[in-house]
KOLZA-569737 format. One line per field, with one value per residue (C-alpha): residue number from 1; x, y, z. Coordinates in steps of 0.25 Angstrom, whole numbers, plus 5000, padded with zeros to 4 digits. Example, Ala and Ser with C-alpha at 12.3 -4.5 7.8 and 13.67 -1.06 7.14 Angstrom:
2
lumgu = c(1_2);
east = c(5049_5055);
north = c(4982_4996);
up = c(5031_5029);
END
This chain:
313
lumgu = c(1_2_3_4_5_6_7_8_9_10_11_12_13_14_15_16_17_18_19_20_21_22_23_24_25_26_27_28_29_30_31_32_33_34_35_36_37_38_39_40_41_42_43_44_45_46_47_48_49_50_51_52_53_54_55_56_57_58_59_60_61_62_63_64_65_66_67_68_69_70_71_72_73_74_75_76_77_78_79_80_81_82_83_84_85_86_87_88_89_90_91_92_93_94_95_96_97_98_99_100_101_102_103_104_105_106_107_108_109_110_111_112_113_114_115_116_117_118_119_120_121_122_123_124_125_126_127_128_129_130_131_132_133_134_135_136_137_138_139_140_141_142_143_144_145_146_147_148_149_150_151_152_153_154_155_156_157_158_159_160_161_162_163_164_165_166_167_168_169_170_171_172_173_174_175_176_177_178_179_180_181_182_183_184_185_186_187_188_189_190_191_192_193_194_195_196_197_198_199_200_201_202_203_204_205_206_207_208_209_210_211_212_213_214_215_216_217_218_219_220_221_222_223_224_225_226_227_228_229_230_231_232_233_234_235_236_237_238_239_240_241_242_243_244_245_246_247_248_249_250_251_252_253_254_255_256_257_258_259_260_261_262_263_264_265_266_267_268_269_270_271_272_273_274_275_276_277_278_279_280_281_282_283_284_285_286_287_288_289_290_291_292_293_294_295_296_297_298_299_300_301_302_303_304_305_306_307_308_309_310_311_312_313);
east = c(4873_4874_4887_4891_4903_4910_4909_4894_4883_4873_4875_4880_4872_4878_4871_4873_4877_4875_4879_4873_4875_4880_4891_4892_4906_4912_4914_4927_4934_4926_4926_4913_4904_4897_4890_4889_4893_4890_4883_4872_4864_4856_4869_4876_4886_4893_4906_4912_4912_4927_4927_4916_4925_4938_4943_4943_4959_4969_4984_4991_5004_5009_5006_5008_5010_4995_4982_4975_4960_4949_4944_4936_4943_4940_4953_4961_4971_4979_4981_4995_4996_4988_4990_4975_4965_4958_4943_4935_4941_4955_4965_4973_4982_4980_4992_5001_4994_4993_4980_4977_4964_4955_4960_4974_4973_4966_4974_4988_4985_4983_4994_4997_5001_5005_5017_5023_5022_5032_5032_5043_5042_5027_5025_5019_5023_5015_5020_5013_5013_5018_5011_5020_5030_5026_5038_5038_5047_5053_5054_5066_5075_5068_5069_5058_5055_5045_5047_5035_5032_5034_5031_5020_5016_5002_4998_4990_4995_5010_5018_5030_5035_5046_5052_5052_5066_5067_5059_5066_5068_5080_5080_5085_5098_5091_5077_5070_5058_5048_5049_5064_5071_5085_5086_5086_5097_5094_5102_5104_5101_5102_5102_5101_5103_5103_5090_5083_5072_5072_5062_5058_5057_5047_5036_5041_5040_5051_5062_5073_5087_5094_5085_5087_5081_5082_5090_5094_5106_5108_5094_5093_5079_5077_5065_5061_5065_5050_5046_5057_5054_5040_5036_5046_5042_5034_5045_5053_5045_5043_5056_5059_5048_5053_5066_5059_5051_5063_5068_5055_5051_5037_5031_5017_5022_5033_5023_5013_5024_5028_5013_5012_5024_5019_5006_5014_5022_5009_5004_5017_5015_5001_5007_5017_5006_4998_5010_5012_4997_4998_5009_5002_4991_4999_5005_4991_4987_5000_4998_4983_4987_4998_4987_4978_4987_4991_4977_4974_4986_4982_4967_4972_4981_4968_4960_4970_4972_4957_4956_4967_4959_4946_4954_4960_4946);
north = c(5018_5002_4995_4981_4976_4962_4957_4957_4951_4963_4977_4986_4999_5011_5012_5016_5007_5013_5008_4995_4984_4975_4982_4981_4980_4983_4969_4975_4979_4973_4986_4992_5000_5013_5023_5022_5009_5000_4988_4977_4978_4965_4957_4967_4969_4982_4989_5002_5011_5011_4996_4995_5003_4995_4992_4977_4978_4988_4989_4990_4997_4985_4975_4980_4967_4963_4971_4968_4963_4966_4953_4948_4940_4936_4935_4925_4936_4947_4962_4963_4978_4977_4961_4961_4949_4955_4953_4958_4965_4963_4967_4955_4949_4934_4930_4938_4936_4951_4956_4968_4973_4984_4994_4992_4991_5004_5012_5007_5009_5024_5033_5040_5026_5016_5023_5026_5011_5001_4986_4981_4965_4964_4978_4989_5003_5015_5030_5037_5052_5053_5061_5073_5072_5058_5047_5033_5021_5015_4999_5002_5011_5010_5025_5035_5045_5056_5057_5062_5048_5034_5021_5013_4998_4998_4987_4993_4984_4985_4995_4996_5010_5014_5028_5033_5034_5019_5015_5004_5011_5020_5035_5044_5051_5065_5069_5081_5087_5096_5106_5108_5113_5105_5089_5083_5074_5062_5066_5057_5068_5082_5094_5107_5115_5113_5119_5104_5106_5098_5099_5093_5103_5096_5092_5102_5093_5089_5079_5071_5077_5064_5057_5057_5069_5074_5087_5098_5104_5116_5121_5113_5107_5094_5084_5071_5059_5056_5070_5071_5058_5057_5059_5049_5039_5031_5029_5024_5014_5009_5008_5001_4990_4987_4984_4975_4969_4965_4958_4950_4955_4961_4948_4945_4933_4942_4953_4943_4937_4950_4953_4940_4943_4957_4950_4940_4952_4959_4947_4946_4960_4957_4945_4953_4962_4951_4945_4959_4958_4944_4948_4960_4951_4941_4951_4956_4941_4939_4952_4949_4934_4939_4949_4937_4929_4940_4942_4927_4926_4939_4933_4919_4926_4934_4922_4915_4927_4927_4912_4913_4925_4917_4905_4914_4919);
up = c(4929_4925_4921_4917_4925_4921_4936_4937_4929_4931_4928_4939_4942_4948_4962_4977_4988_5002_5016_5020_5030_5019_5013_4998_4991_4978_4970_4964_4976_4987_4995_4999_4990_4994_4985_4971_4964_4953_4958_4956_4968_4965_4966_4977_4967_4968_4962_4965_4953_4952_4953_4942_4932_4933_4920_4916_4913_4914_4914_4928_4930_4938_4929_4915_4908_4907_4909_4923_4921_4931_4937_4949_4960_4975_4983_4975_4971_4978_4974_4970_4975_4989_4991_4995_4990_4978_4980_4967_4955_4953_4941_4937_4928_4930_4921_4930_4943_4945_4953_4957_4966_4959_4969_4968_4953_4951_4962_4958_4943_4945_4938_4951_4957_4947_4940_4954_4960_4961_4966_4975_4977_4982_4985_4976_4980_4977_4978_4989_4994_5008_5019_5021_5032_5034_5034_5029_5032_5019_5017_5009_5017_5031_5032_5035_5024_5021_5007_4998_4992_4996_4990_4998_4996_4990_4999_5011_5021_5017_5024_5014_5009_5001_5001_4987_4986_4990_4978_4971_4958_4955_4956_4944_4947_4942_4939_4932_4941_4935_4947_4945_4933_4936_4937_4951_4955_4965_4978_4990_5000_5000_5011_5006_5019_5034_5037_5040_5030_5017_5006_4993_4983_4974_4984_4995_5007_5016_5012_5020_5016_5017_5007_4992_4984_4970_4970_4960_4968_4960_4965_4977_4972_4979_4978_4985_4976_4975_4971_4960_4953_4955_4941_4936_4946_4936_4926_4937_4942_4928_4927_4940_4937_4924_4931_4941_4931_4923_4935_4936_4950_4944_4940_4945_4953_4960_4962_4968_4977_4982_4985_4993_5000_5005_5009_5017_5023_5027_5034_5042_5046_5051_5058_5065_5070_5075_5082_5089_5093_5098_5107_5113_5116_5122_5131_5135_5138_5147_5154_5158_5162_5171_5177_5178_5185_5194_5198_5200_5209_5217_5218_5223_5233_5238_5239_5247_5257_5258_5261_5271_5278_5279_5285_5295_5300);
END
């Protein structure tokens, strides 16, 4: 199979790349290529099949004003989602200074992500399923929780997490859920008995009785906040972003500034880690120098005793 691609002068032929001493990389995403790809072996030019099939332009949910155009770049721009320098393909709006690398543009335009993401300053948070019985600290409330869902910053190196109930958009006072006949009312907390075991009737996993829930008091039907409003979330996020955008805090300049601040914060974390490592190394050096000094004193004392013994003979 042969294709024409805007980024290379020659036709690209479907071919196979095997393991070799010199690792071949995809021109689109700069990641290694293996197996079946599109390439021009004469030029050592390769594209993953997914990268070769990327559209020349598309509308991304986090830049609705203009379409994003597929272009080639080499490190002069940073991806506004993962904050990494872009090498290879990027989807961009040059007029607004909006740039995404190919991976983030593809991944976070997926319907399972895009309608359930929100931006807070320089952080883009995606809704994530949590592991059962795993607790996570929240950057908003500083509490540890084990809710079914949480929001996690999409930047791999960023540790920011936000509990679902702590997300910045307003929760509705009552909702209708497909698994229960009556409306469910938002309730600050609810303890149905003194048995010490409390469950969400929607996902059938444990819940914390001190945390907000959606409740049908008549039937004692109880749901995690995240479970009860999951289907409504896209419209809630859209409304939240309209409000934020109306305040002018989602302009391209603000997003860029926020991401630069995030990048600076990450470097500060690295700096702190290096400081701790330097302190550990300094302590080791001081310990070794102390041992060496004691050894030299002992050796000098032994030599002196030996010299005195020889003089007395």
